[in-house]
C-alpha positions as CSV (number, residue, x, y, z in Angstrom):
1,M,-31.8,-1.2,39.9
2,K,-30.1,-0.1,43.2
3,Q,-27.9,-3.1,43.1
4,L,-26.9,-2.4,39.4
5,F,-26.1,1.2,40.4
6,Y,-24.0,0.0,43.4
7,Y,-22.0,-2.3,41.2
8,S,-21.5,0.5,38.6
9,I,-20.1,2.8,41.2
10,L,-17.9,0.0,42.5
11,L,-16.5,-0.7,39.0
12,L,-15.8,3.0,38.4
13,S,-14.0,3.3,41.7
14,T,-11.9,0.2,40.9
15,L,-11.0,1.6,37.5
16,T,-10.0,4.9,39.1
17,V,-7.7,3.1,41.5
18,V,-6.2,1.1,38.7
19,A,-5.7,4.2,36.5
20,Q,-3.9,5.9,39.4
21,Q,-1.6,3.0,40.1
22,P,2.0,4.1,39.5
23,L,4.0,2.4,36.7
24,R,5.9,-0.7,37.8
25,V,9.5,-0.6,36.5
26,G,12.6,-2.8,36.6
27,V,16.0,-1.1,36.6
28,A,18.9,-2.4,34.4
29,G,22.1,-1.0,35.9
30,L,23.0,1.8,38.2
31,S,26.1,3.3,36.6
32,H,24.3,6.1,34.7
33,D,24.0,9.1,37.0
34,H,20.5,9.9,35.5
35,V,19.2,7.0,37.6
36,H,19.2,9.5,40.5
37,L,16.2,11.2,38.8
38,L,14.3,7.8,38.9
39,M,15.2,7.3,42.6
40,H,13.7,10.7,43.5
41,Q,10.5,9.7,41.6
42,Y,10.5,6.5,43.5
43,K,10.8,8.2,46.9
44,K,7.9,10.5,45.9
45,G,5.7,7.5,45.1
46,Q,5.5,8.4,41.4
47,V,6.8,5.1,40.3
48,I,7.2,1.6,41.7
49,I,10.5,-0.2,41.4
50,T,10.0,-4.0,41.2
51,G,13.7,-4.9,41.0
52,I,17.2,-3.6,40.3
53,A,19.8,-5.6,38.3
54,E,23.3,-4.5,39.2
55,A,26.4,-6.7,39.6
56,D,28.7,-4.1,41.2
57,A,28.5,-4.5,44.9
58,Q,29.8,-1.0,45.8
59,L,27.2,0.6,43.5
60,V,24.5,-1.5,45.2
61,A,25.7,-0.5,48.6
62,R,25.8,3.2,47.7
63,Y,22.3,3.3,46.4
64,K,20.9,1.2,49.3
65,K,22.3,3.8,51.7
66,S,21.4,6.9,49.7
67,Y,17.8,5.9,49.1
68,Q,17.1,3.5,51.9
69,L,16.4,0.7,49.4
70,P,15.6,-2.9,50.8
71,D,17.9,-5.8,50.0
72,S,15.0,-7.6,48.3
73,L,15.0,-5.1,45.4
74,F,18.5,-6.2,44.2
75,Y,19.6,-8.9,41.7
76,K,23.0,-9.6,40.3
77,D,21.7,-9.7,36.7
78,L,18.7,-8.9,34.6
79,T,17.8,-12.5,33.8
80,S,17.5,-13.2,37.5
81,M,15.4,-10.1,38.1
82,L,13.0,-10.9,35.3
83,A,12.6,-14.5,36.6
84,K,11.3,-13.1,39.9
85,T,9.6,-9.8,39.0
86,H,7.0,-8.7,36.5
87,P,7.6,-5.0,35.7
88,D,5.5,-3.1,33.1
89,A,8.8,-1.9,31.6
90,V,12.5,-2.0,32.2
91,L,14.6,1.2,32.3
92,G,18.2,1.0,31.2
93,Y,20.8,2.9,33.2
94,N,23.8,1.0,31.9
95,P,26.5,1.7,29.3
96,V,25.1,2.5,25.8
97,A,26.8,-0.5,24.2
98,E,24.9,-2.7,26.7
99,H,21.4,-1.4,25.8
100,I,21.1,-4.2,23.4
101,D,21.5,-6.7,26.2
102,V,18.5,-5.2,28.0
103,V,16.4,-5.6,24.9
104,E,17.6,-9.2,24.3
105,A,16.4,-10.1,27.8
106,C,13.2,-8.2,27.9
107,A,11.7,-8.5,24.3
108,P,11.0,-12.2,24.4
109,K,9.1,-11.7,27.6
110,G,7.0,-9.0,26.1
111,I,8.4,-6.3,28.4
112,A,8.8,-2.7,27.2
113,V,12.2,-1.0,27.4
114,M,13.2,2.6,27.7
115,V,16.9,3.4,27.7
116,E,18.8,6.6,28.3
117,K,20.0,8.4,25.2
118,P,21.3,7.5,22.7
119,L,19.6,4.2,21.7
120,A,22.8,2.4,20.8
121,T,26.4,2.9,19.8
122,T,26.2,1.4,16.3
123,V,23.7,1.0,13.6
124,A,24.1,-2.8,13.8
125,Q,23.1,-2.7,17.5
126,A,20.2,-0.4,16.9
127,E,18.8,-2.5,14.0
128,R,19.0,-5.7,16.0
129,M,17.2,-4.0,18.9
130,A,14.5,-2.8,16.5
131,A,14.1,-6.2,15.0
132,L,13.6,-7.7,18.5
133,A,11.1,-5.0,19.4
134,N,9.1,-5.6,16.2
135,K,9.2,-9.4,16.5
136,Y,7.9,-9.4,20.1
137,H,5.7,-6.3,19.7
138,I,7.2,-4.3,22.5
139,Q,7.7,-0.6,22.9
140,L,11.4,0.4,22.7
141,L,11.9,4.0,23.6
142,T,14.8,6.5,24.3
143,N,14.8,9.1,27.0
144,Y,16.4,12.5,26.5
145,E,16.4,15.3,29.1
146,T,15.5,17.8,26.4
147,T,12.3,15.9,25.4
148,W,10.7,17.3,28.6
149,Y,11.7,20.9,27.9
150,D,8.5,23.0,27.6
151,S,10.4,25.3,25.2
152,N,11.2,22.6,22.7
153,Q,7.7,21.3,22.7
154,Q,6.4,24.9,22.1
155,L,9.0,25.5,19.3
156,Y,7.8,22.4,17.5
157,T,4.1,23.5,17.9
158,L,4.9,27.0,16.6
159,V,6.7,25.7,13.5
160,K,4.4,22.8,12.7
161,S,1.0,23.9,13.7
162,Q,1.2,27.7,13.5
163,N,3.7,28.2,10.7
164,A,5.3,30.8,12.8
165,V,8.6,31.1,10.8
166,G,7.6,29.7,7.4
167,S,9.6,26.8,5.8
168,V,12.6,25.8,7.9
169,R,15.9,26.7,6.4
170,K,18.5,26.2,9.2
171,M,18.6,24.6,12.6
172,V,21.3,25.0,15.2
173,V,21.5,23.0,18.4
174,H,24.1,23.7,21.1
175,D,24.5,21.0,23.8
176,G,27.5,21.0,26.1
177,H,29.1,21.9,29.5
178,E,32.5,22.1,31.1
179,G,33.0,18.3,30.9
180,P,31.6,15.3,32.7
181,K,34.6,15.1,35.1
182,E,34.6,18.8,35.7
183,I,30.9,18.9,36.7
184,G,31.3,16.0,39.1
185,C,29.9,12.9,37.4
186,S,30.5,9.8,39.4
187,K,33.5,7.6,38.7
188,D,31.2,4.7,37.7
189,F,29.6,6.9,35.1
190,L,32.9,8.3,33.8
191,N,34.4,4.8,33.5
192,W,32.1,4.1,30.5
193,L,31.1,7.6,29.4
194,T,34.7,8.2,28.4
195,D,35.2,4.8,26.8
196,P,35.2,4.6,23.0
197,V,33.5,1.2,22.9
198,K,31.0,1.4,25.8
199,N,29.8,4.9,24.9
200,G,30.8,4.9,21.2
201,G,32.7,8.1,21.5
202,G,32.9,11.2,23.7
203,A,31.1,14.5,23.3
204,I,30.1,13.5,19.7
205,M,27.9,10.8,21.2
206,D,27.0,12.2,24.6
207,F,25.8,15.6,23.3
208,G,25.6,15.1,19.5
209,C,22.6,12.8,20.0
210,Y,20.4,15.7,21.3
211,G,20.6,17.7,18.1
212,A,20.2,14.7,15.9
213,N,17.1,13.8,17.9
214,L,15.5,17.3,17.7
215,M,16.3,17.8,14.0
216,T,14.9,14.4,13.0
217,W,11.7,15.3,14.8
218,L,11.4,18.7,13.1
219,M,12.2,17.1,9.7
220,D,9.2,14.8,10.1
221,G,11.3,11.7,10.7
222,K,13.4,12.0,7.6
223,A,17.1,11.3,7.6
224,P,19.6,13.8,6.3
225,V,21.1,13.4,2.8
226,A,24.6,13.6,4.2
227,V,26.6,14.1,7.4
228,T,29.9,15.9,7.8
229,A,31.7,16.2,11.2
230,I,34.8,17.5,12.9
231,A,35.8,16.1,16.3
232,R,38.4,17.7,18.5
233,H,40.6,16.4,21.3
234,I,41.1,19.6,23.4
235,K,41.8,18.0,26.7
236,P,43.7,14.7,26.0
237,D,45.0,14.7,29.6
238,V,41.5,14.5,31.0
239,Y,39.8,12.5,28.2
240,P,42.6,10.4,26.6
241,K,40.5,7.9,24.8
242,V,37.6,10.0,23.2
243,D,36.8,13.3,21.6
244,D,35.7,16.2,23.8
245,D,34.3,18.6,21.2
246,A,32.4,18.1,17.9
247,T,30.6,20.0,15.2
248,I,28.2,18.0,13.0
249,L,26.7,19.3,9.8
250,L,23.4,17.7,8.5
251,E,22.3,18.3,4.9
252,Y,18.6,18.1,4.1
253,P,17.0,18.8,0.7
254,E,15.9,22.2,1.7
255,A,17.4,22.8,5.2
256,T,20.7,22.6,7.0
257,G,21.3,21.4,10.6
258,I,24.3,22.3,12.7
259,I,25.0,20.4,15.9
260,E,27.6,21.8,18.4
261,A,28.5,19.3,21.1
262,S,31.2,20.0,23.7
263,W,32.8,19.0,27.0
264,N,34.8,22.3,26.8
265,W,32.4,25.2,27.4
266,P,32.6,27.6,30.3
267,F,29.1,26.7,31.4
268,S,26.2,24.4,30.4
269,I,24.1,25.2,27.3
270,K,21.2,23.2,25.9
271,D,19.4,25.4,23.3
272,W,17.8,25.2,19.9
273,E,17.6,27.8,17.1
274,V,15.4,27.5,14.1
275,F,15.6,29.9,11.1
276,G,12.6,29.9,8.8
277,K,11.8,31.7,5.6
278,S,10.0,34.5,7.5
279,G,11.3,34.4,11.1
280,Y,13.5,33.0,13.8
281,L,12.8,31.0,17.0
282,H,15.3,30.4,19.9
283,A,14.6,28.0,22.7
284,L,17.2,29.3,25.2
285,N,16.7,26.7,27.9
286,S,13.9,24.5,29.2
287,N,11.3,27.2,29.6
288,T,12.5,30.4,27.9
289,M,12.0,31.3,24.2
290,Q,12.3,34.3,22.0
291,Q,11.4,35.0,18.4
292,R,12.5,37.6,15.9
293,Q,10.7,39.1,13.0
294,K,12.9,41.5,11.1
295,D,14.8,43.7,13.7
296,T,12.9,43.0,16.9
297,Y,13.4,40.2,19.5
298,Q,10.3,39.3,21.5
299,P,9.7,36.8,24.3
300,V,7.4,33.9,23.5
301,N,4.9,32.5,26.0
302,V,5.9,28.9,26.8
303,P,3.0,26.8,28.3
304,A,3.7,23.7,30.3
305,A,4.1,20.6,28.0
306,V,1.6,17.8,28.4
307,Y,4.3,15.3,29.6
308,Q,6.9,16.6,32.0
309,D,9.0,13.5,32.4
310,N,9.8,10.0,31.1
311,I,7.6,8.1,33.6
312,T,4.3,10.0,32.8
313,Y,5.1,9.7,29.1
314,L,5.9,5.9,29.3
315,T,2.8,5.3,31.3
316,A,0.7,7.0,28.5
317,V,2.4,5.0,25.8
318,L,1.8,1.7,27.6
319,N,-1.8,2.4,28.3
320,G,-2.4,3.5,24.7
321,T,-3.1,7.1,25.4
322,I,-0.4,8.1,22.9
323,H,1.4,6.4,20.1
324,P,5.1,7.3,19.7
325,E,5.4,7.3,15.9
326,N,8.0,10.0,15.1
327,D,8.1,11.7,18.5
328,L,11.4,12.4,20.3
329,S,11.4,9.0,22.2
330,S,10.2,6.9,19.3
331,L,12.2,4.0,17.8
332,S,11.9,5.4,14.3
333,N,13.4,8.7,15.3
334,N,16.2,7.1,17.3
335,L,17.2,4.7,14.6
336,I,18.0,7.7,12.5
337,V,19.8,9.4,15.4
338,V,22.2,6.4,15.6
339,K,22.7,6.5,11.8
340,I,23.6,10.2,12.1
341,L,26.1,9.5,15.0
342,E,27.8,6.6,13.2
343,A,28.1,8.7,10.1
344,A,29.5,11.6,12.1
345,R,32.2,9.5,13.7
346,K,33.1,8.1,10.3
347,S,33.3,11.6,8.8
348,A,35.4,12.9,11.6
349,K,37.8,10.0,11.3
350,E,38.1,10.0,7.5
351,G,37.8,13.7,7.0
352,K,35.1,13.5,4.4
353,R,31.3,14.0,3.8
354,I,29.3,10.8,4.4
355,V,26.2,10.2,2.2
356,L,23.5,8.3,4.0
């Protein structure tokens, strides 16, 4: 009996150690400035990096120096990295148009993929990626900064679980800042972020995706009936190849969504307004919210969300704690996001309403 007890304790201890083991990730590309967030998680011991695939020697040298990374972590391409390492997932920090290359390499090996928003630049790319994910039974997820906003999670809970504003009638999402060059994005990031092929567009893609993502979530994973968009070119001397301001209108059977995306604002805004039949909610930033019933604005308590970043969420998905379904990172949601963005670009170009 004592021996059985001893082995039971040993097993529990082993399971605890395994449960606490940080996620092992491979990195595809270093040209997206959001990779700095991952590097800080790595330095804090919150994630293990098994390998980094990056062909640009100057980028490799810069990250080696900035984060004291060993030579052994680096590979010139993803195929070489996957041949030598065995990550739990690969995170894409490369141009949006190249997200499909990451899935092409990882899916046949059964390796999960999480890319930075948006999922893809075209519907054709997104559908090919989804087909690969389904064929090889991997998780294919998309990471947005605003997914980890406590306020957005609380707004969703108030609308869906507490019926705080009644039936949703209108949603407005503002996402923008002074411009990627103006705020100091790296040259490597700007090279593709302002490219009409590699990024699919300018502000209409970079910031339009946030609103499309949030609205698809609140609309229970349903696509809008139609999309209408206006894209502006306010600073052609700074962004000669792509739009830098966009307004996108989404039509739902009983609601309307307005997405305002810009590289031309005097300061950064990422907020979300929801008008219901009986009230109004406004998530002003990551942790501040207010509501209005009739004439009075009141602050809303915003508790900490269960998942605070992409690594803890991805870990929970891979160990089966949660199932993405229609959540903000899910494949189903982000397929619709890409359809909205493609329709928005077409609408802006042709000057007409696009029925989905």
